[in-house]
N, C-alpha and C positions, 0 to 999 in steps of 0.2 A: 458519474458524479465525481469520483476520485480523480479521474483524468482531467476534469474541468477545474478542479482545485489546483492542480499542478499548473495548468495553462493560465488560469485567471490570476494567480498570485505571481506568475512568472518566477516562481521560486526555484524550481528544479527542472532539469532536463528529463522528460519522461518520453522515451522512444516507443516503448511497447510494453503492455502488461500481459501476463499469462493468467488465464482463468481456468480453474480445474474444478469440476463438479465432484464432490466427495459423496459417493453414493451409499445410501443405506435405505433400502426399500421399506423398512419397518419404522423409520423415523418420521415424525410429524413435521420436521424442519429440514429443509435443504441447506446444505453447506457448500459454499464455494471458496476455494483457496485462491486468493488473488496475489500474484507476485509481481512487484514492480522493481525493475532495475532502474536506479536513479543516479543522477550526478548533480551535485551542488555543494554549497558550504554546509557545515553542520547546523547552523541556525536555520538555514533554508529547509533542510531535510526535517528538522524538528517541527517547524511551522507547518510543513506539508502533512506530516503524520498527525499532528494535533488537529489540523483543519479537517482532515479526512474523517477522523474519529468523531469530531463534533458534528459534521455535516450528515453523517450516516450512522444513526443510533444502533443499527443492527450489525455494525462492523466491529470486529475485535482485532487487536494487534496480536499476531502470532509470533513474529520474530523480526529482528533487525540485525543486519550485518553491514558493518562499515569497513571500508578499506581505503587507505591512503598510502600511496607509494613512498612519499617523502613528507617529513614533518612540515616542510616549507610550502607544500602544495596547498593552494587555497580551496580546492574542491575535493570532495570525498566521493568515492564510488560507494553506492549503497544498494542493498537488496532488502526491500521491505515487504513482508508477507502479512496479509490480512486474511481473516476468515469472515465471510459475509453469511449471515443467517437469514433465511427466507422461509416463510410458511409454505409448505408444500401445496401445490395446486391440487384440487380434488377432482 
């Protein structure tokens, strides 16, 4: 869903996401860490982040990292990390 948001809004360049299962066999909820390396303008990255959180209620923002080589650059390299919470299958 999050990848579709990036594509549909044509807001940011999303090449590949990384999905990591955070294991805890005693938990009733599964957690996935989702890391997206993105490129776009700050407003585009902000729209993407807000759109993802609105579209997926079980998604939480864990961290944002922005990097711009020069102030005059129009685009920003970002690494956005979400945590997705899902009920464990029984």
